[in-house]
N, C-alpha and C positions, 0 to 999 in steps of 0.2 A: 783128317778128324782133328787133330790138334788146333789148326786154324780156325776150324768151325766154332770148337767151344770157347775159344779166344775172342772170336768176332761176336758171338753171342753174348759173351761176359762184358765186353764192350758196350753194346747196345743197351743191355741191362743198366749199366752204370749211367750212362747218358740220360735215360729215362729219368732214373731217380733224381740225377742233378737238377733236370729240367721242372721235375715235380717240385722239388725242395725250392728253386726259383720262383716257381709260379706262386708256392704258398708263402713264400717270403713277400712277394709283391702285394698280393691282395690281402695279405695280414695287415699292412700297411696302409697309410692314407695314399690315393691317387688324385692326379691332377689332369685336365685336359688342357692342352697348350694350342693355341691358333698359330701355325707357323705357316711361311710359304708354302712349304711341303706339304702342307696338310696339317690336320689334327693329330697330337700325340699324346697318348695317355702314358702317364709315366707317374712313378713315386719319386725318382732321383733326378738329379741334374742341376750342379751349381747351386747358387742360391735361390733360384725358382723353385723351391719345393712348396709341396701343398701345405694346407694350414692345418695344424695339429687337430683341430676341433671337427673338421669337416671329412667325412668319409670319401666325399668328391667335391675336388676343386676345380671348378671350369673358369676358364680364364680367357677372354678375347677383348680386344678393344674396338672391333669392327663387326662382330657378330652376336646374335643372341641366341636364345634356348628355344626350342618348339617343344611344347608338352603335347601329348595327345590331345587331338582335336575330335570331339565326338557332339552330335547333336542334341543326345538326351541322356541322362542319368544310367549309369552302367548297372546291369543287374549282378545281384550277388557280389556286393562290394564288401571290401576289408576295409576297417577303421584306419584313416589317414590316405586312403586313395585319392588323388589329386587329378584334375583334367580340365581343359578348357573346353567350355559349353559353347558351340557355334550358334546356336538358336537363341540364347540370352546374352551372348557375347559376355561372358564373366567366366572366372573360374569356380569351380565347384569341388567341394571336398566332402567327404564322408566322415561324420563324427562319431562313427559306432551305431547309431541310430537312426539318423537321417541324413539325407543331402543337405548341406549349407552352401550358401555363397560365400567364397573367399574375399575377405577384407584385408588388403594389404596396407601396412602402414598406419598412421595414426589419422583418424578422420580428421580431427582438428586440425593438423598441419596439411593434410593433403587439400583441404577444402577451404582454408582460411580461418579467420579468427569466428566465423558465423556460424559454423557448422560442428557438432561435436557426436559423437557415438560412444555409447556406453552401456552394454550389457543389454543390447537390442533396443534401447532407447535412443532416440534422435534429438539433438537440442539444437536450436538456433538462438543464437545468442545466449546460451546457457552452458556453462563447463562441463556440468554433472547432470545431465537429463534424468528425472524420475519418472517421466510419462513416455509413453511411445511416441509422442511428440511434444515437447517442452518448447515454448517460444518466448523468449525474454524481450517483451516489446509487443508493438502492434503488427497486424499483417492484414492484406487486402487480398481480395479475391473476386475476381468478373464472374465467376460461376458461382454454384449452389454450396451451402454447407448443409449436409445432412448426417444425422446421427441416430441410431436406434436405440439407444441409451438415454441417460440423463444428462442436462446441462447444467452446471452450477457457476455462477458469478459472484465471484468472494468467498467462495467455501465449498465443500463436498456435497453435491446434490443429493437429495431424496426423493426429489419429484422430476417430471419431464423439463421444466423450467425451475430453478430454484435460485433467488437473488437474496444473498444476504448484505444486510445493513445498506440498502443503496433503494434508487428508485428505477424505475421503468419509464421512459419516456418515449412520447410519440410526437415529432415535430414534422411542420408544413412550411416549406420553403417559399410558398406563394404568398402566404399572410405572414410570415416570420413568427408561428404560433407555435408554442410548445405546451402540451398536457403531461403530467408526470403523475404516476401512480407508485404511492409508497406506502409502508408501514410507520404509524405514529406511536413511538414508543410511551410517549405520555399518556393518553389514554387507551392504548393496547387497540389501536383501531386502523381502519385503512382510510387513505385519503387520495381523494383526486383533485389536483391541483392546476390550476391555470397561469402559466407566465409567472411562478413563484408564490401565486395567492393561493393560501392554504385551507380556504373555507368555501369552495364549490361544492363537494360532496364528501360527505365524512360519515363512515360506518365504524361505529363503536363496539368495543366487545361487550356483547350481551345483546346487540340487535337493534339499537337505537341509530335512527339515520337522520343525518343533518344535511340539509341543504342551504348553505350560505351560514351554517351553524357550527364551529368547530366542536363543540362539546354537546352533543344533541342529549336533553334530557327526556325525549320522549319517541315514541317508536317511529313517529315522523315529525322533525323538527323543522320547520321553515322559516327563513327570515326572508319576509317578503310575502307577495299576493300569491295565491294557487288558482289555477283556472283548471276547469273540467269542460269537455265540450258534451259529454254525456250526462252523468249523474254520479252524485255522492252519497253512499250508504254510510251511516253510523249506525251501530248496533249498541254502542255505550252513549256515554255522555258527551256532548261536544261545547266546549269552553271558547267562547271568543273574548280575550283580553281587550282587542281592539274592536273595529268596526267590521260588521259582516255585510258583503253587498252581495244581493241576489238579483240577476236579472230577469230570470224566468219563475215561474211558480215554484213554492218550497213547501213542501207536504212533510208533516210530522207524524211519526206512529201511524203509518199505512192510512193516512187520511183522515186520523181521528185529531189531530194537532192544529196547527197554523196554516193557514192557505192564503197567498195574496198573489193577485195578478197585477203586476205593474202596468196599469194602463196611462200613467203618466209619469213625467220626470219626477215627481215628488217621492221622497222617501217614507218609509213607514217606521214608526216607533211604537212598542208595544210594551205596557208595563202593568204588572199585576199588583194589587195592594190592598190592603183593608182599612176600613173606617176607624178612627180611633178609640181608644178605651173611653168609657163613660166620663170619667175624671176630666178629660180634655174637651168634654163638651161645653164646660162652663155652666155647669149646673149641679147642685148638689145632689147626693143621695136621695135625699128627702123628694126631690124632684122627679125622680126617676118615672113615676106613673105618669101615663099620659092619658088623660081623660078621654070619654067617648068622643070619637071624630075630631080629637085634638091632635096637635103635633109639636114637635122639638125641633128646632134649627140648631145645625153645627155646620162646623168648618173642616173641609176635609183637604188636607195637604196632599199635592200630587208629587211624585217622584221626581227628583231634578232630571233635565236634559231636554224638556221639550221646549221647540223653538217657535211653536204654533198652539194655538188651543186645541189641544186634542178633544175626541169624542169619549166621554166616561160612560161605561155600562155597568150596571149594578148586577152581580151574580149571586151565587149562594149564599146563605149566611154561614158566618165564619165561627162564630161563638156568641153565647147570650148567657143571661142569668136573671133571675126572678121567680115570683111565685104565683102570681095571678093575671088571669087574663088569656086570650087565646093568641099565642105569639105570633101565628100565621097571618093575624089581623094586620102587624105592623109592616109597612112598607117605606122603602126608601126613594125618594125623589131628588135627582142631581140637577143643579141648575147654576148659573152664574161662573161659569169656569173660565178661567185664564190658563197662563202657561204653569202656574205654580200652586193653584188652589182652586177649589169649586165649593160652593154652597149646598148644605144636604139638608132635607127636611124629612123627618121620621113622622109618618102620619098613621094615625091609629084608625081603622076603618071598622072596628067594632062599636056596638052600641053600649059597651062597658069600658071601664078604665083596664089599662094595661099596666102591670108592674113588673115590668122586663126592661133590662138593657140588651141592646143587639149589636153586634159588630158585622159586617157585610163585606165578601169579596168584591173587588171594582178590578175592572178592566181598562185601561185608558189607550186610546189608540190615536196617533198624530199620521196624517195620510199627506 
């Protein structure tokens, strides 16, 4: 009985001692040493002691460490959980919210001086990228470039394609031709330029369009000839500062104006004018009355520009003055015309004198 009690006490003391030793070992740092006899886990042994800041120090010059290898993210993970993903061939860790790819080392140092990584942004030639992909230089691709958002060149875009302070160019290598489209800050308009020539097409602020005109003053301002194969409709006035060439019929005011059918190569010139004032007739006011069946002769100057003798036609009366006789009895006959003037004779067809002066509208046409 005495020996039994003694043996029992020895066993209890031995268990307490082993427990204390185990507690001491695991309360300290531990190291794993690769030796010819196998791996040894220890926290003591010569100068080869574990690092004080490491809870587990694994050392080997010929072997590595295998982490758990799993094909998919683990369910119900704990923050800090790490494993090797055999599907993506990368390490994955759980950040407390979602699984993330683990990046070991500094991306700038790992991949050289051309790639950097910062807070989820990737830079190529950029040390501190501020975009998801930040490239410091040119890049080339043999595939497509697609975006569902906006594209900005020279600034932050507000449209699908937004170009700031620059031009959009379209070039052709066959004929070495380049067309550019840009904003003109001088007249706040748009320009279409051919090989640096800035006057091909201009759209000014306000809506004026210039073809060959840098600063168009009209809704359509053209430097050159205009040709239409169908028709030209003008609801307002049409002003020609130069020559107007019409190869077909020209109708004004829905058929109520001037129509001319060019049956030959000759040009047509039309001029409307009036006979001169009575003082220019060469007769005094006392000679205004025209006796019965009498006449007065006057000189009528033609508008400038006729190169051959025109046909002159008498139209309605322009103005008149007087107090005796029947005015409608006075008629004007034109004759003796050349390129600068005609002779006119005012004839009284009444049996009584006419004490009136009259001015007539005239039309001269050169065919």
